[in-house]
DRENDO-1510 file (C-alpha; in Angstrom, 1 decimal, always signed):
<recs>
REC; n; res; u; v; w
REC; 1; MET; -6.1; +31.2; +8.4 .
REC; 2; SER; -5.1; +30.9; +4.6 .
REC; 3; ALA; -4.8; +27.8; +2.9 .
REC; 4; ALA; -1.4; +26.4; +2.2 .
REC; 5; PRO; -0.1; +27.0; -1.3 .
REC; 6; MET; -0.4; +24.3; -3.7 .
REC; 7; MET; +2.9; +22.5; -4.9 .
REC; 8; SER; +3.8; +22.7; -8.3 .
REC; 9; HIS; +3.6; +19.5; -10.6 .
REC; 10; ARG; +7.4; +19.0; -10.9 .
REC; 11; ARG; +7.4; +19.1; -6.9 .
REC; 12; ALA; +4.5; +16.7; -6.6 .
REC; 13; VAL; +6.1; +14.3; -8.9 .
REC; 14; ALA; +9.2; +14.4; -6.8 .
REC; 15; THR; +7.4; +14.2; -3.6 .
REC; 16; MET; +5.6; +11.0; -5.0 .
REC; 17; VAL; +8.7; +9.3; -6.1 .
REC; 18; LEU; +10.2; +10.2; -2.7 .
REC; 19; ALA; +7.3; +8.6; -1.0 .
REC; 20; THR; +7.7; +5.3; -3.1 .
REC; 21; LEU; +11.4; +5.2; -2.1 .
REC; 22; LEU; +10.5; +5.4; +1.4 .
REC; 23; TRP; +7.7; +3.0; +1.2 .
REC; 24; SER; +10.1; +0.4; -0.8 .
REC; 25; ILE; +12.4; -0.1; +2.3 .
REC; 26; ALA; +10.2; -2.6; +4.3 .
REC; 27; GLY; +11.9; -5.8; +2.4 .
REC; 28; VAL; +15.3; -4.9; +3.1 .
REC; 29; VAL; +15.0; -3.7; +6.6 .
REC; 30; THR; +12.6; -6.7; +7.6 .
REC; 31; ARG; +15.5; -9.0; +6.3 .
REC; 32; HIS; +18.0; -7.6; +8.8 .
REC; 33; LEU; +16.0; -8.3; +11.8 .
REC; 34; ASP; +17.7; -10.5; +14.6 .
REC; 35; SER; +14.9; -12.4; +16.3 .
REC; 36; ALA; +11.2; -10.9; +16.0 .
REC; 37; ALA; +8.7; -13.1; +14.6 .
REC; 38; SER; +6.1; -12.3; +11.9 .
REC; 39; PHE; +3.3; -11.0; +14.6 .
REC; 40; GLU; +5.8; -9.2; +16.7 .
REC; 41; VAL; +7.2; -7.7; +13.4 .
REC; 42; THR; +3.9; -6.4; +12.6 .
REC; 43; PHE; +3.2; -5.1; +16.1 .
REC; 44; TRP; +6.2; -3.2; +16.4 .
REC; 45; ARG; +5.8; -1.5; +13.1 .
REC; 46; SER; +2.0; -0.6; +13.7 .
REC; 47; ALA; +2.5; +0.9; +17.2 .
REC; 48; SER; +5.3; +2.9; +16.1 .
REC; 49; ASN; +3.2; +4.0; +13.1 .
REC; 50; THR; +0.2; +4.6; +15.6 .
REC; 51; VAL; +2.3; +7.1; +17.6 .
REC; 52; ALA; +3.8; +8.9; +14.5 .
REC; 53; MET; +0.3; +9.2; +12.7 .
REC; 54; ALA; -1.2; +10.6; +15.7 .
REC; 55; VAL; +1.4; +13.2; +16.1 .
REC; 56; LEU; +1.2; +14.1; +12.4 .
REC; 57; LEU; -2.8; +14.1; +12.3 .
REC; 58; SER; -2.8; +16.2; +15.4 .
REC; 59; TRP; -0.4; +18.7; +13.9 .
REC; 60; GLN; -2.2; +18.9; +10.7 .
REC; 61; MET; -5.7; +19.4; +11.8 .
REC; 62; GLY; -5.5; +19.8; +15.7 .
REC; 63; PRO; -6.0; +17.4; +18.7 .
REC; 64; ARG; -9.7; +18.1; +18.9 .
REC; 65; THR; -10.3; +17.8; +15.5 .
REC; 66; LEU; -8.9; +14.7; +15.3 .
REC; 67; TRP; -10.6; +13.4; +18.4 .
REC; 68; ALA; -14.0; +14.7; +16.9 .
REC; 69; GLN; -13.2; +12.7; +13.6 .
REC; 70; LEU; -12.8; +9.5; +15.6 .
REC; 71; ARG; -15.8; +9.9; +18.0 .
REC; 72; GLN; -18.3; +10.9; +15.3 .
REC; 73; GLY; -16.9; +9.0; +12.4 .
REC; 74; GLY; -19.7; +6.8; +10.7 .
REC; 75; ALA; -19.3; +3.2; +9.1 .
REC; 76; THR; -17.4; +4.4; +6.2 .
REC; 77; LEU; -14.7; +5.8; +8.3 .
REC; 78; TRP; -14.5; +2.6; +10.5 .
REC; 79; TRP; -14.7; +0.2; +7.5 .
REC; 80; SER; -11.8; +2.3; +5.8 .
REC; 81; GLY; -10.1; +1.7; +9.0 .
REC; 82; LEU; -10.4; -1.9; +9.1 .
REC; 83; GLY; -9.2; -2.2; +5.5 .
REC; 84; TRP; -5.9; -0.4; +6.4 .
REC; 85; GLY; -5.3; -2.5; +9.5 .
REC; 86; VAL; -5.8; -5.6; +7.4 .
REC; 87; MET; -3.1; -4.4; +4.9 .
REC; 88; TYR; -0.8; -3.3; +7.5 .
REC; 89; THR; -0.9; -6.6; +9.1 .
REC; 90; ALA; -1.0; -9.0; +6.0 .
REC; 91; PHE; +1.8; -7.0; +4.2 .
REC; 92; MET; +4.2; -7.4; +7.1 .
REC; 93; VAL; +3.4; -11.2; +8.0 .
REC; 94; ALA; +3.6; -12.0; +4.1 .
REC; 95; LEU; +6.9; -10.8; +4.1 .
REC; 96; THR; +8.3; -13.1; +6.6 .
REC; 97; LEU; +6.6; -15.9; +4.7 .
REC; 98; THR; +7.6; -15.5; +1.1 .
REC; 99; SER; +9.9; -13.4; -0.9 .
REC; 100; VAL; +9.8; -9.5; -0.9 .
REC; 101; ALA; +9.7; -9.5; -5.0 .
REC; 102; ASN; +6.4; -11.8; -4.6 .
REC; 103; VAL; +4.9; -9.5; -1.8 .
REC; 104; LEU; +5.5; -6.3; -3.8 .
REC; 105; ILE; +4.5; -7.7; -7.3 .
REC; 106; THR; +1.4; -9.0; -5.8 .
REC; 107; GLU; +0.7; -5.8; -3.9 .
REC; 108; ALA; +0.9; -4.0; -7.3 .
REC; 109; LEU; -2.5; -5.5; -8.5 .
REC; 110; SER; -4.5; -2.9; -6.5 .
REC; 111; PRO; -5.1; -0.3; -9.4 .
REC; 112; LEU; -6.6; -3.3; -11.5 .
REC; 113; LEU; -8.5; -4.8; -8.7 .
REC; 114; THR; -10.0; -1.3; -7.8 .
REC; 115; ALA; -11.0; -0.7; -11.4 .
REC; 116; LEU; -12.3; -4.2; -11.3 .
REC; 117; ILE; -14.4; -3.7; -8.1 .
REC; 118; ALA; -15.8; -0.2; -9.2 .
REC; 119; ARG; -17.2; -1.8; -12.4 .
REC; 120; PHE; -19.6; -3.8; -10.3 .
REC; 121; ALA; -20.0; -1.8; -7.2 .
REC; 122; LEU; -20.0; +2.1; -8.9 .
REC; 123; LYS; -21.2; +0.7; -12.2 .
REC; 124; GLN; -18.0; +2.2; -13.9 .
REC; 125; ARG; -17.5; +0.9; -17.6 .
REC; 126; LEU; -14.0; -0.5; -17.9 .
REC; 127; PRO; -12.2; +0.4; -21.1 .
REC; 128; VAL; -10.9; -2.6; -23.3 .
REC; 129; ARG; -7.2; -1.8; -22.1 .
REC; 130; THR; -7.8; -2.4; -18.7 .
REC; 131; TRP; -9.4; -5.9; -19.2 .
REC; 132; VAL; -6.5; -6.7; -21.2 .
REC; 133; ALA; -4.3; -5.5; -18.5 .
REC; 134; ILE; -6.2; -7.5; -16.1 .
REC; 135; ALA; -5.8; -10.7; -18.1 .
REC; 136; MET; -2.1; -10.0; -18.5 .
REC; 137; ALA; -1.7; -9.3; -14.9 .
REC; 138; SER; -3.2; -12.5; -14.0 .
REC; 139; GLY; -1.1; -14.4; -16.5 .
REC; 140; GLY; +2.0; -12.7; -14.7 .
REC; 141; ILE; +0.9; -13.7; -11.3 .
REC; 142; ALA; +0.0; -17.4; -12.2 .
REC; 143; TRP; +3.5; -17.5; -13.7 .
REC; 144; MET; +5.3; -16.4; -10.7 .
REC; 145; HIS; +3.5; -19.0; -8.4 .
REC; 146; VAL; +2.7; -21.9; -10.4 .
REC; 147; SER; +6.0; -23.9; -9.3 .
REC; 148; HIS; +5.1; -23.3; -5.7 .
REC; 149; VAL; +1.6; -24.8; -6.3 .
REC; 150; VAL; +3.1; -27.7; -7.9 .
REC; 151; GLY; +5.6; -28.3; -5.5 .
REC; 152; GLY; +3.4; -27.7; -2.5 .
REC; 153; ASP; +5.5; -25.2; -0.9 .
REC; 154; LEU; +2.7; -24.2; +1.7 .
REC; 155; ARG; +4.7; -21.4; +3.4 .
REC; 156; HIS; +5.0; -19.5; -0.1 .
REC; 157; LEU; +1.4; -20.2; -0.7 .
REC; 158; LEU; +0.2; -18.8; +2.5 .
REC; 159; GLY; +2.5; -15.8; +2.2 .
REC; 160; THR; +0.9; -15.1; -1.4 .
REC; 161; ALA; -2.7; -15.5; -0.2 .
REC; 162; LEU; -1.8; -12.9; +2.8 .
REC; 163; ALA; -0.1; -10.7; +0.1 .
REC; 164; LEU; -3.3; -10.8; -2.1 .
REC; 165; LEU; -5.1; -9.2; +0.7 .
REC; 166; VAL; -3.2; -6.3; +0.5 .
REC; 167; PRO; -4.4; -5.2; -3.1 .
REC; 168; VAL; -7.9; -6.3; -2.3 .
REC; 169; CYS; -8.3; -4.4; +0.9 .
REC; 170; SER; -6.7; -1.4; -0.8 .
REC; 171; ALA; -9.2; -1.7; -3.9 .
REC; 172; LEU; -12.2; -1.8; -1.4 .
REC; 173; VAL; -10.8; +1.1; +0.8 .
REC; 174; TRP; -10.5; +3.2; -2.5 .
REC; 175; VAL; -13.8; +2.5; -3.8 .
REC; 176; MET; -15.4; +3.4; -0.3 .
REC; 177; MET; -13.2; +6.7; -1.0 .
REC; 178; GLN; -15.1; +7.1; -4.2 .
REC; 179; VAL; -18.5; +6.4; -2.7 .
REC; 180; ASN; -17.7; +9.0; +0.1 .
REC; 181; ALA; -16.8; +11.6; -2.6 .
REC; 182; ARG; -19.9; +11.3; -4.4 .
REC; 183; ARG; -21.8; +12.6; -1.3 .
REC; 184; GLY; -20.6; +16.1; -2.0 .
REC; 185; ALA; -20.9; +18.3; +0.9 .
REC; 186; ALA; -22.0; +15.2; +3.2 .
REC; 187; GLN; -18.9; +13.6; +2.6 .
REC; 188; GLN; -16.8; +12.5; +5.6 .
REC; 189; ASP; -12.9; +13.3; +6.0 .
REC; 190; LEU; -11.4; +9.8; +6.0 .
REC; 191; SER; -7.9; +11.1; +7.0 .
REC; 192; ALA; -8.3; +9.5; +10.7 .
REC; 193; ALA; -8.9; +5.8; +8.9 .
REC; 194; VAL; -5.1; +5.4; +8.6 .
REC; 195; LEU; -4.6; +6.2; +12.4 .
REC; 196; ILE; -7.5; +3.5; +13.0 .
REC; 197; GLY; -5.9; +1.0; +10.9 .
REC; 198; ALA; -2.7; +1.3; +12.8 .
REC; 199; VAL; -4.3; +0.8; +16.2 .
REC; 200; LEU; -6.2; -2.0; +15.1 .
REC; 201; SER; -3.2; -3.8; +13.5 .
REC; 202; ALA; -1.3; -3.5; +16.7 .
REC; 203; ALA; -4.1; -4.5; +18.8 .
REC; 204; VAL; -4.7; -7.6; +16.8 .
REC; 205; SER; -0.8; -8.3; +16.5 .
REC; 206; LEU; -0.1; -7.9; +20.3 .
REC; 207; PRO; -1.7; -11.3; +21.7 .
REC; 208; LEU; -0.3; -13.3; +19.0 .
REC; 209; ALA; +3.0; -11.9; +19.2 .
REC; 210; TRP; +3.2; -12.3; +23.1 .
REC; 211; PRO; +5.7; -12.9; +24.8 .
REC; 212; LEU; +7.7; -10.0; +23.0 .
REC; 213; GLN; +11.3; -11.4; +22.0 .
REC; 214; ALA; +12.4; -8.5; +19.8 .
REC; 215; SER; +16.0; -7.3; +20.5 .
REC; 216; GLY; +16.7; -3.6; +20.9 .
REC; 217; HIS; +18.3; -3.7; +17.3 .
REC; 218; ASP; +15.2; -5.1; +15.9 .
REC; 219; MET; +12.9; -2.5; +17.7 .
REC; 220; ARG; +14.8; +0.3; +16.4 .
REC; 221; LEU; +14.3; -1.1; +12.9 .
REC; 222; LEU; +10.7; -1.7; +13.2 .
REC; 223; SER; +10.1; +1.7; +14.9 .
REC; 224; LEU; +12.0; +3.3; +11.8 .
REC; 225; LEU; +9.7; +1.4; +9.6 .
REC; 226; GLY; +6.5; +2.4; +11.2 .
REC; 227; VAL; +7.7; +6.3; +11.1 .
REC; 228; VAL; +9.7; +6.6; +8.0 .
REC; 229; GLN; +8.5; +3.7; +5.7 .
REC; 230; LEU; +4.8; +4.2; +6.7 .
REC; 231; ALA; +3.7; +7.3; +8.6 .
REC; 232; ILE; +5.7; +10.0; +6.6 .
REC; 233; PRO; +5.4; +8.9; +2.9 .
REC; 234; CYS; +1.7; +8.4; +3.4 .
REC; 235; VAL; +1.4; +11.9; +4.4 .
REC; 236; MET; +3.7; +13.0; +1.5 .
REC; 237; ALA; +1.6; +11.0; -0.8 .
REC; 238; VAL; -1.7; +12.6; +0.2 .
REC; 239; ALA; +0.0; +15.9; -0.6 .
REC; 240; ALA; +1.0; +14.9; -3.9 .
REC; 241; GLY; -2.3; +13.5; -4.8 .
REC; 242; ARG; -3.7; +16.8; -4.6 .
REC; 243; VAL; -1.8; +17.7; -7.6 .
REC; 244; LEU; -1.2; +14.7; -9.6 .
REC; 245; LYS; -3.8; +12.9; -11.4 .
REC; 246; ALA; -5.2; +9.5; -10.5 .
REC; 247; PRO; -3.4; +7.7; -13.4 .
REC; 248; GLU; -0.2; +9.6; -12.9 .
REC; 249; ALA; +0.1; +8.9; -9.0 .
REC; 250; SER; -0.8; +5.2; -9.8 .
REC; 251; LEU; +1.9; +5.1; -12.4 .
REC; 252; LEU; +4.6; +6.6; -10.0 .
REC; 253; GLY; +3.6; +4.1; -7.3 .
REC; 254; GLN; +4.5; +1.5; -9.1 .
REC; 255; LEU; +8.1; +2.3; -8.5 .
REC; 256; GLU; +7.8; +0.9; -5.2 .
REC; 257; ILE; +8.3; -2.3; -6.8 .
REC; 258; VAL; +11.4; -1.5; -8.6 .
REC; 259; PHE; +13.0; +0.2; -5.6 .
REC; 260; GLY; +11.9; -2.6; -3.1 .
REC; 261; VAL; +13.3; -5.4; -5.3 .
REC; 262; ALA; +16.5; -3.5; -6.0 .
REC; 263; TRP; +17.1; -2.6; -2.5 .
REC; 264; THR; +16.4; -6.4; -1.4 .
REC; 265; TRP; +18.7; -7.7; -4.3 .
REC; 266; LEU; +21.6; -5.3; -3.3 .
REC; 267; GLY; +21.2; -5.4; +0.4 .
REC; 268; THR; +20.5; -9.1; +1.1 .
REC; 269; ALA; +21.2; -12.6; -0.5 .
REC; 270; GLU; +17.6; -12.7; -1.6 .
REC; 271; ALA; +17.6; -12.8; -5.4 .
REC; 272; PRO; +14.3; -13.0; -7.6 .
REC; 273; THR; +13.9; -16.3; -9.4 .
REC; 274; PRO; +13.3; -16.3; -13.2 .
REC; 275; ALA; +9.8; -17.0; -12.8 .
REC; 276; VAL; +9.2; -13.9; -10.5 .
REC; 277; LEU; +11.1; -11.7; -12.9 .
REC; 278; GLY; +9.2; -13.0; -15.7 .
REC; 279; GLY; +5.8; -12.7; -14.2 .
REC; 280; GLY; +6.7; -9.5; -12.6 .
REC; 281; LEU; +7.7; -7.9; -15.7 .
REC; 282; LEU; +4.5; -9.1; -17.2 .
REC; 283; VAL; +2.5; -7.8; -14.5 .
REC; 284; LEU; +4.5; -4.3; -14.5 .
REC; 285; GLY; +4.2; -4.2; -18.3 .
REC; 286; ALA; +0.4; -4.5; -18.0 .
REC; 287; LEU; +0.0; -1.8; -15.2 .
REC; 288; THR; +2.4; +0.7; -17.0 .
REC; 289; ALA; +0.5; +0.4; -20.1 .
REC; 290; ASN; -2.8; +0.6; -18.7 .
REC; 291; GLU; -2.0; +3.5; -16.5 .
REC; 292; GLY; +0.3; +5.4; -19.2 .
REC; 293; LEU; -2.6; +5.2; -21.8 .
REC; 294; ALA; -5.2; +6.7; -19.4 .
REC; 295; LEU; -2.8; +9.4; -18.3 .
REC; 296; TRP; -2.2; +9.9; -22.2 .
REC; 297; ARG; -5.8; +10.1; -23.2 .
REC; 298; THR; -6.5; +12.5; -20.3 .
REC; 299; ARG; -3.8; +15.1; -21.5 .
REC; 300; LEU; -5.0; +14.7; -25.0 .
REC; 301; ALA; -8.7; +15.3; -24.1 .
REC; 302; ALA; -7.4; +18.5; -22.0 .
REC; 303; ALA; -5.5; +19.8; -24.9 .
REC; 304; ARG; -8.7; +19.7; -27.2 .
</recs>
């Protein structure tokens, strides 16, 4: 069977933008639920994502290959799956405890945390621009949350702590992917890790969500999230990532924050506070400058 043709760069950019648009609907959809509580929200989204990912991966690689990956997968596959499971669970529970803008902006720290962890785990040197971006982003996060710390808003602080688990686990998963890639011909296919994460998230959430009380309306919305907001854009991002350079993909990925805050602002009564807007702009500015400079230097070096 011949390999599928590589998509053009323009199509890869469009695919990545569409993926971020689909990712961004989680907040506004969650705000229109009737009765589902935090862990039940997580369970239904993860359960529907499990079914969707099983179908998509079986279609892509064949059921036997997928099953063989799950049976023969080593520690890297299962640790990656655990990381995905924590991300799925922490993200949705955090959305029920604090604002959509807080969750999305906190989640955007992933590229900088990845660079920081890789600095120590893989001995990769960080350019000065990345250290400056880390300092700016840290200042932005502090600006966003200082009023809640002073005011003792425990619900918000818990939501923020859970939201922080998303970029931390994302960074660890990405570093594991880099370690796996260094094995050359001996590297593992980690595609099934996303499916493992969905299964683990659903399994952990179910006993905490019991007894299930979601209405039919809620179940339809959460199933929509599992398929349209998670499974489909993840597959699209993987396809686009084969064409786009890492800094370019990371930069386009930040559109999720802009889209997500805009959806919530337009579709609900939840508006970002001045602290969130100011701190968020500082975080986004740091990320954009860091990734934009990386992309510019890469293209400059290629043109020489």
